[in-house]
C-alpha positions, 0 to 999 in steps of 0.5 A: 136725915143722913147727909152724904159728905164728899171726901177724898181717899189717901193712903195715911200710912204712905203719905202722912209724916209724924209731924202731921199726925201731931199737929192733927192731934194738937188741933183735936185738943185745942178743939176740946179746950175751945168746946169745953161744954160740948155745945158749939157744934165742933163735934162734926169737925172733930170727926173729919179730923179723925177721918184723916187718921183713916185716910178720909179727906172731907171736902167741907173740913175748911167750911166747918173750920171757918167757925173756929178762932183765926189761929185754929182755922189757919192750922186746920186750913194747913192740914187740909192743904197738906192732905190734898197734896197726898196721892189719891187712893181708890182702895181701902187702906187698913 
C-alpha cells in the first residue's frame, strides 16, 4: 500500500542558505548514529530530510521527528519552521 504524502514545494536554490544545508546534513548524521542497526523506522524521516534538498517540505516531518530524542527533535523542528517561511513554488525546480 502506498501512502500519499502531503508536501509543500519551495525553491531550495533561492531560499536555503549554507547554514541550513549544513544543519540538515548534521541531523542526518545524528539520525544515522541514533539508528546504527537501522531498525527504528527512522528511514522515512531521513527520506523527508533528503527531500528538503530538492525543495520538498513534507507535512508529517514534525510528526515523524517526535520519535527522536528531544534535542534532535528540536533541531528538526527548527529546520521545518525555517523551510515553512520560504516562498512556495508551484513549478518543478532542478
